[in-house]
C-alpha positions in Angstrom: -0.2 -0.2 -0.1 1.5 3.7 -0.7 0.8 6.6 1.0 -1.9 7.5 -1.3 -4.1 4.7 -0.9 -3.0 4.8 3.1 -5.0 8.5 2.7 -8.0 6.8 1.0 -8.6 4.6 3.8 -8.7 7.5 6.1 -11.3 9.6 4.1 -13.9 10.5 6.1 -18.0 9.6 5.3 -20.5 8.1 6.7 -20.7 4.2 6.1 -23.8 2.6 4.5 -25.3 -0.2 7.2 -28.8 -0.4 5.6 -30.4 -2.2 2.5 -30.5 -1.8 -1.1 -34.4 -0.6 -1.9 -36.0 -1.3 -5.5 -38.0 1.2 -7.0 -40.9 -1.2 -7.5 -41.0 -1.7 -3.5 -41.8 2.2 -2.9 -45.3 3.3 -2.5 -46.4 4.8 -5.5 -47.9 8.0 -3.2 -44.6 9.3 -2.5 -43.7 12.1 -5.5 -40.1 11.5 -7.1 -37.9 13.4 -4.6 -39.0 11.6 -1.5 -38.8 8.2 -3.4 -34.9 9.3 -3.9 -34.7 10.6 -0.3 -36.3 7.4 1.1 -33.9 4.6 -1.2 -31.2 6.8 0.1 -32.3 6.9 3.9 -33.1 2.8 3.8 -29.3 2.3 2.1 -27.7 4.2 4.7 -29.6 2.8 7.8 -28.8 5.7 9.9 -29.4 9.3 8.5 -31.1 12.4 8.8 -33.5 14.5 6.6 -33.1 17.9 6.7 -35.9 19.0 4.2 -37.7 22.1 4.1 -41.3 22.9 5.2 -43.9 20.8 2.7 -41.5 18.8 1.1 -43.3 15.5 2.9 -40.9 14.6 5.6 -43.9 12.6 7.1 -44.7 10.3 4.3 -40.9 9.9 4.2 -40.8 8.8 7.8 -43.6 6.3 7.6 -42.1 4.9 4.3 -38.7 4.3 6.0 -40.2 2.6 8.6 -42.5 0.0 6.5 -39.3 -0.3 4.5 -37.6 -1.3 7.2 -39.7 -3.8 8.7 -40.3 -5.6 5.5 -36.7 -5.9 5.1 -35.9 -6.7 8.7 -38.8 -7.7 10.5 -39.6 -6.1 14.0 -41.6 -3.1 14.7 -41.0 0.9 14.4 -41.5 3.7 16.9 -42.4 7.2 15.8 -41.5 10.0 18.2 -43.0 13.4 17.8 -44.7 16.1 19.6 -47.7 15.7 20.8 -49.8 18.2 18.4 -48.5 16.3 15.3 -49.7 12.7 15.5 -52.9 13.5 13.6 -50.3 14.0 10.7 -49.0 10.8 10.8 -52.2 8.9 11.0 -53.5 11.1 7.6 -50.7 10.2 5.6 -50.3 6.5 6.7 -54.1 5.6 5.5 -55.4 8.3 3.2 -52.0 8.5 1.0 -50.2 5.2 1.8 -52.9 3.4 2.6 -51.5 1.6 5.3 -52.4 0.8 9.1 -52.5 3.9 11.0 -49.4 4.2 13.6 -50.5 3.2 17.3 -50.1 6.0 20.2 -48.8 4.5 23.2 -47.6 5.6 26.5 -45.9 2.7 28.1 -44.0 -0.9 27.6 -47.1 -2.4 28.5 -49.4 -0.6 25.7 -46.7 -1.6 23.6 -46.9 -5.4 24.3 -50.5 -5.4 24.3 -50.6 -3.6 20.8 -50.4 -5.4 17.3 -49.3 -2.3 15.4 -46.5 -2.9 13.0 -45.5 1.2 13.8 -46.1 2.7 17.2 -45.7 6.6 17.9 -45.1 8.2 21.4 -43.5 11.8 22.5 -40.8 13.2 23.4 -40.9 13.1 26.9 -42.4 9.0 27.2 -38.9 7.8 26.2 -37.0 10.5 28.1 -38.5 10.0 31.1 -38.2 5.9 31.0 -41.6 5.0 30.1 -40.7 3.4 26.7 -37.8 1.6 25.7 -36.6 2.3 22.2 -34.3 -0.3 22.4 -37.3 -3.0 21.8 -37.6 -1.7 18.2 -36.1 -2.3 14.8 -36.4 1.2 13.9 -36.7 4.3 15.4 -37.5 8.2 14.0 -37.1 11.0 15.7 -39.6 13.5 14.3 -39.2 17.5 14.5 -35.9 16.3 15.8 -34.5 19.3 16.7 -34.9 18.8 20.5 -31.3 16.9 19.9 -29.8 20.7 19.3 -28.8 21.3 22.6 -26.1 19.0 24.3 -26.8 20.2 27.8 -30.4 19.6 27.8 -31.6 16.1 29.4 -33.5 15.0 26.4 -30.1 14.8 24.2 -28.1 13.6 27.2 -30.5 10.8 27.9 -31.5 9.9 24.2 -27.5 8.9 23.5 -27.3 5.8 25.5 -31.1 4.6 25.3 -30.7 4.4 21.6 -27.2 3.1 21.2 -26.3 0.3 18.9 -29.9 0.7 17.1 -29.2 -0.4 13.6 -32.0 2.1 11.8 -32.2 5.5 13.2 -33.7 8.4 11.1 -34.0 12.2 12.5 -36.2 14.8 10.3 -36.5 18.2 11.0 -36.8 21.1 8.3 -34.7 23.6 10.6 -30.9 22.5 11.1 -29.4 25.7 11.4 -26.1 25.3 9.3 -24.5 28.4 11.5 -24.6 26.0 14.2 -22.1 23.5 14.3 -22.8 22.1 17.5 -26.4 21.2 16.5 -24.8 19.0 13.6 -22.4 17.3 15.6 -25.2 16.5 17.9 -27.3 15.0 15.3 -23.7 12.7 14.0 -23.3 12.0 17.7 -27.4 10.2 18.3 -26.8 8.7 14.9 -23.2 7.0 15.6 -21.9 8.5 12.5 -18.6 9.9 14.5 -18.4 10.6 18.3 -18.9 14.2 19.2 -15.3 14.6 20.9 -14.0 12.9 17.4 -15.5 15.5 15.2 -14.8 18.6 17.7 -11.0 17.8 17.0 -11.0 16.8 13.7 -12.8 20.3 12.5 -12.3 23.1 14.5 -10.4 25.3 16.5 -11.3 26.4 19.9 -11.8 29.9 20.9 -9.8 30.5 24.5 -11.3 33.7 24.8 -14.9 32.6 24.5 -16.3 29.2 25.8 -18.3 26.9 23.3 -17.4 29.3 20.8 -16.4 27.0 17.6 -14.9 27.9 14.4 -14.1 25.6 11.5 -10.7 25.4 10.5 -10.4 27.0 7.0 -8.9 24.2 5.2 -11.3 21.9 6.7 -14.4 23.6 5.7 -15.1 21.6 2.3 -14.3 18.1 4.3 -16.9 18.8 6.8 -19.5 19.5 4.6 -18.7 16.6 2.2 -19.1 14.3 5.3 -22.2 16.1 6.5 -23.7 15.5 3.2 -22.8 11.7 3.4 -25.2 11.1 6.4 -27.7 14.2 6.2 -29.8 15.4 3.6 -30.5 18.9 2.7 -33.4 19.7 0.7 -35.0 23.1 -0.4 -36.6 21.5 -3.4 -37.4 19.0 -5.5 -35.1 20.5 -8.3 -31.8 19.8 -5.9 -32.4 16.4 -6.6 -33.1 17.3 -10.3 -36.7 16.9 -10.2 -39.4 19.5 -11.3 -40.3 22.4 -8.9 -44.0 22.1 -10.0 -46.6 22.9 -6.8 -43.7 23.9 -4.6 -42.9 27.3 -5.5 -44.7 30.0 -3.7 -45.2 33.3 -4.2 -43.3 35.5 -1.7 -44.8 36.4 1.7 -46.5 39.8 2.7 -45.0 40.5 6.0 -46.6 43.5 7.7 -45.1 45.2 10.9 -46.8 46.7 13.2 -44.9 48.9 15.6 -46.7 50.2 18.6 -45.5 52.9 21.0 -44.1 52.2 24.5 -44.3 53.7 27.8 -40.7 55.0 28.8 -39.8 52.9 32.0 -37.8 54.0 35.0 -36.0 50.9 36.9 -34.6 51.6 40.2 -31.1 49.9 40.9 -31.4 48.2 43.9 -28.1 48.9 45.3 -27.4 52.5 44.3 -31.3 53.5 44.3 -30.4 55.4 41.1 -33.4 55.4 38.3 -32.4 54.2 34.8 -34.9 55.0 32.0 -35.4 51.6 29.7 -35.9 51.9 26.7 -34.8 48.5 25.0 -35.8 45.2 26.7 -32.5 43.5 25.1 -31.4 44.4 28.5 -32.8 41.2 30.0 -35.7 38.6 29.9 -36.9 40.4 33.2 -37.5 43.7 31.1 -38.7 41.9 28.0 -41.6 40.2 30.2 -42.4 43.3 31.5 -42.5 44.8 28.4 -45.2 41.9 27.1 -47.2 42.6 30.2 -47.3 46.7 29.7 -48.2 46.2 25.9 -50.6 43.3 26.0 -54.0 45.6 26.0 -52.5 47.5 22.8 -51.4 44.4 21.3 -54.6 42.4 21.4 -56.3 46.0 20.4 -54.1 45.7 17.1 -54.8 42.2 16.3 -58.7 42.4 16.9 -58.3 45.3 14.2 -56.4 43.3 11.9 -58.9 40.2 12.1 -62.0 42.2 11.6 -60.3 44.0 8.9 -60.6 40.5 6.8 -63.8 38.8 8.1 -63.5 36.2 5.2 -59.7 35.0 6.3 -58.8 32.5 8.5 -56.1 33.1 11.2 -53.7 31.5 13.3 -52.9 33.7 16.3 -49.5 33.2 17.6 -49.0 33.9 21.2 -46.6 33.2 24.1 -48.3 33.7 27.6 -51.5 32.1 28.9 -52.7 35.8 29.6 -52.5 36.6 26.0 -54.5 33.5 25.5 -57.1 34.6 28.0 -57.3 38.4 26.3 -57.3 37.1 23.0 -60.5 34.7 23.9 -62.3 37.8 25.5 -62.1 40.0 22.4 -62.4 37.4 20.0 -64.8 35.2 21.6 -65.1 33.1 18.1 -61.2 32.0 18.6 -60.9 28.2 19.4 -58.1 27.9 21.9 -55.4 25.1 22.1 -53.1 25.4 25.4 -50.8 22.4 27.4 -53.5 21.7 30.0 -56.3 21.1 27.4 -57.4 17.4 27.0 -55.2 15.6 24.8 -58.1 14.6 22.6 -59.9 17.8 22.2 -56.6 19.9 21.5 -56.1 17.4 18.5 -59.7 17.9 17.2 -59.5 21.6 17.2 -56.2 21.3 15.3 -57.7 18.7 12.8 -60.8 21.1 12.5 -58.9 23.9 11.7 -56.7 22.4 9.1 -60.1 21.7 7.6 -61.7 24.6 7.3 -64.2 24.3 10.0 -62.9 26.8 12.4 -61.7 30.5 11.5 -59.5 31.7 14.0 -57.5 29.4 16.1 -55.3 31.1 19.5 -52.4 28.8 19.7 -48.5 28.7 21.0 -45.4 28.1 18.8 -44.1 25.2 20.8 -47.8 23.5 20.6 -48.9 23.8 17.3 -45.9 25.1 15.8 -44.1 22.1 14.1 -45.6 19.4 12.4 -49.1 20.7 11.7 -50.3 21.5 7.9 -52.5 24.4 8.0 -52.0 26.1 4.3 -55.5 24.1 2.8 -57.8 26.9 4.4 -55.6 29.7 6.1 -53.3 31.9 4.7 -53.0 34.4 7.4 -50.9 34.4 10.8 -50.4 37.3 13.8 -48.0 37.0 15.8 -49.5 38.9 18.8 -45.8 38.9 20.6 -42.4 38.6 19.5 -39.5 37.0 21.3 -35.7 35.2 20.8 -36.7 32.2 19.6 -36.0 32.0 15.8 -36.9 28.1 15.7 -40.5 28.4 17.0 -40.5 31.6 14.8 -39.9 30.0 11.6 -41.9 26.7 11.9 -44.4 28.8 13.1 -44.8 30.8 9.7 -44.2 27.5 7.7 -47.5 25.8 9.1 -49.3 28.1 6.3 -46.2 29.0 4.2 -45.9 25.8 2.4 -46.8 23.5 -0.4 -50.2 23.1 -1.5 -50.6 26.9 -0.2 -52.9 28.4 -3.0 -52.7 32.1 -2.0 -50.0 34.8 -0.7 -49.3 34.3 3.0 -49.6 37.3 5.1 -48.0 37.4 8.3 -48.7 40.4 10.5 -46.0 40.7 13.2 -46.8 42.9 16.2 -44.3 44.6 18.4 -43.2 47.6 20.3 -40.9 50.4 20.0 -38.8 48.6 22.9 -38.9 45.5 21.3 -37.0 46.6 18.1 -33.7 44.8 19.3 -35.7 41.5 19.6 -37.3 42.0 15.8 -33.9 42.9 14.3 -32.0 39.6 15.8 -34.9 37.8 14.4 -34.6 38.9 11.0 -31.2 38.7 11.1 -31.4 34.9 12.0 -33.7 34.5 9.1 -31.2 35.8 6.7 -28.3 33.8 8.0 -30.5 30.6 8.1 -31.4 31.1 4.3 -28.0 31.7 3.5 -26.8 28.8 4.8 -29.8 26.8 3.5 -29.0 27.5 0.3 -25.3 26.9 0.6 -26.3 23.2 1.3 -28.7 23.0 -0.9 -25.8 23.8 -3.6 -23.7 21.4 -2.1 -26.4 18.8 -2.7 -27.0 20.1 -6.4 -23.1 20.0 -7.1 -22.1 16.4 -5.4 -25.8 14.6 -5.4 -26.2 12.2 -2.8 -24.4 9.3 -3.6 -21.4 8.2 -1.3 -19.3 7.2 -4.0 -19.5 10.6 -5.7 -18.7 12.2 -2.1 -15.7 9.8 -1.3 -14.4 10.6 -5.2 -14.6 14.4 -4.3 -12.4 13.8 -1.2 -9.9 11.8 -3.1 -9.3 14.3 -6.1 -8.5 16.9 -3.0 -5.4 15.2 -2.2 -2.2 16.2 -2.5 -0.1 19.7 -3.2 1.9 20.9 -6.0 5.5 21.2 -4.8 6.5 25.0 -4.8 10.1 25.9 -5.4 11.1 29.4 -3.9 14.7 30.7 -4.2 16.0 34.0 -3.1 17.8 35.6 -0.1 14.3 36.8 1.7 14.4 34.2 4.0 11.3 35.5 5.9 9.3 35.3 2.6 10.5 31.6 1.6 9.7 30.8 5.7 6.3 31.9 5.3 5.8 30.2 2.1 7.0 26.5 4.0 4.3 27.3 6.4 1.8 28.0 3.7 2.4 24.8 2.0 2.5 22.7 5.4 -1.0 24.3 5.8 -1.9 23.1 2.3 -0.4 19.7 2.7 -2.6 19.6 6.2 -5.8 20.6 4.5 -5.8 18.0 1.9 -4.4 15.0 4.3 -6.6 13.8 6.6 -6.4 13.4 10.6 -4.9 10.0 11.7 -5.5 11.0 15.5 -8.7 11.9 17.0 -8.6 12.9 21.0 -12.0 12.9 22.4 -13.3 15.5 24.5 -16.5 16.6 26.0 -18.8 19.7 24.5 
């Protein structure tokens, strides 16, 4: 074996651990891009679907489970937010024409059930009510719960799911700007140990904890490695298929800035008064601003709703006081909230999705993920705002998605003192769109074939020798350092040191 062959053995890609699927095995209900994604996931075994809103992750997860069970036997588990189980039931029955997944709360219900595919919520698994090792394959829907390494969910999920051969994660909002989130998915899927990934691709900032920066010479290798186990998909054309039906008109985003009272705060230590003009000063200030502006925000919301009596609206709010105020101002609004009976909550969501309800008042963390409201609704009002970009973007795309036939109108209500919050949300949105487009470009350029990715890495090996002559020893030394860096950038690390996040 020569040195070039030796380097080939160290190329970093996710290995395929699944099985080949023939075209005639896949349900005809799947669209072409969905069929290709499912074939890719089954072949890989442990994979991630990072597909934009409306591309059909639900039906792909169900089909992945069906095919895994067909080839390997056993049973499958779907883990999802509570508010979206009706979407899986609909796609299973109406599109795939298979038995609906059965919702289960504990192992006893699983053992008594005859369903091939079960579904439950994250808390049941996290708290130990359900053992995922019982299943042949598991799918995490809206898998963004894994983004925080320090969270209880992530820390408990790693050992609970270790060794399961078939694992799929699906979410529309992985943030390519947050490298740790990407690494956490890889750790869960057992593609690479998180400490190993950190050592291989990133340099540390000694002045700021948890600040990761990609080594410049490792950037291409990092994203090629990611694309070997994660499919970033923005449109069907990323995989070479027509975008017919997936191109939507630009959203009409309307901003409603309300005046803010000047607030004086007293320093407890010095007794000095300070004028508070920006809630960015802290969470306490932000909460106070929300309370003080409640009546104004509800009045503006009512004005918007009353001006369009024929339109259906989602009224996104964050506080229980806001929910009660919305109900008082708009008695016809149907509420969805956390302590509500689960069956009633699902009925209200389904009725709104089917156009039987005109106004739905709900929180982003309850109905902001997985629900499809685009058929009868093209209006949404954010009665208030906060810093949580993931919840914000998920909520918008409940109506701005495939099968939407009207222009989507988003009304955002905020106060003068909350302008910095709005600015941060919009900046995150811009960065998210930019990085997502870069990842889609990578898919369009390299495809989803592991063989192609390996060939791409192999072509990047080596560096031309540059001979420098002259008496400027500093320049010669700099060129030598540069050549060494280039050689390192085109080779592969041989030693990895595991370290905690």
